[in-house]
N, C-alpha and C positions, 0 to 999 in steps of 0.2 A: 571515543568509541567506547562503548560498553563490552564489558567481558562477557556478562551473561545475557542470554535472551530474553526480553520483556517486551510486553506491547509498549508502545509509545503512548505518552500522554497527548492529548489533543494539542496541536501547535507545536508540539516538541519536535526537534529535528535530529534524524538519524545521521550521524556522521557530521553533526554540525561544526566541527572544528575545522573542517576542509570548504571554506567557501568558493574555492575554484572548480569544485567538483558540481555537475548539474543537479539542480534541484528538480525533484518529481514531487508535486503535490497530490495526494490521494484523498478521496472522499469515500468513506467506508460506510455502508448502508447495512443495517441489520439489526438482530436482538444483539443484546449487550455480551452474551456469552459467545455468540458466532463472531463478532467483530474482535473481541480480545484474542479467540482463536487465531483468526487469519491475520491479525496484527502480528502478533508474536511470531508466526510463521514467515511473514514477510520480514521482518527485523532479522531474525534468526539466518535468514537466507541470504539477506542482501548486505549485512553488516561488512563483509569483506570486499565488496565491490566499490569502484570509485564513483560513487554518486551518494546524494543526500536524498532523504524522505521526509516529507513532513505529511502529518495525518489529521484529517478530521473525521469527526464519528458523527452519525445520525441516526437514530433509534426509532424513528417515527416510520411506521408501516406504510402510511398513506403517502407521506412525502417520497419513499423509497419507490413504490407503484409509480408515482408521477414522474419520477426519474426514469423510469422505463426499467427498474431492476425486476427481474423476475426469481432469483435465488437469494437465499440469504447466506452469507453475506455477499454483497455486491460492491466492486472496488471501481469507481469512476475516476478517470484524469481527463483535465481539458473537456470536460462536457460529455465524454464519451466512455461506455463500460469497458473497462480494460479486461476485467475478469469476473465471474460470479461464482460462488460456492466456495467450499473448501479444497482448492487445489492443491496438489503436492508441490512441495518445494522446488523439484525440479523445474515444474512448468513456469513458477514465479520466476525462478532464476533466468530461464530462457527467454521470457516477456520482457525482462528489464535489460538483459544482454543486447536484447535486439533494439530496444529503446536507445541504450547507450551507443550502439553502432550506428542508428540513425541520426543521432545529436552530433557524432562526430564526423558524419560524411558532408 
């Protein structure tokens, strides 16, 4: 686990030392700056939850539009938009706490 918050490199896994925790694979679409901002926010918010996060980035505007994204950044998981825009850390935490609860049911 990391002590400092930083955006993950593509393919890197947050909490990778815990293979028993569920893995969520995120695809982040948007400009490089917005992707870095939301990636750092996601990692800082979720690093203490019992989950793993793996990210892939795409900075191609046309690809993002084809994927149904309307705001920058756009975060997709399992082919569906999870959220868009630079939402607050509390909202990110709520989304992933709900996903964890659903996985455990």
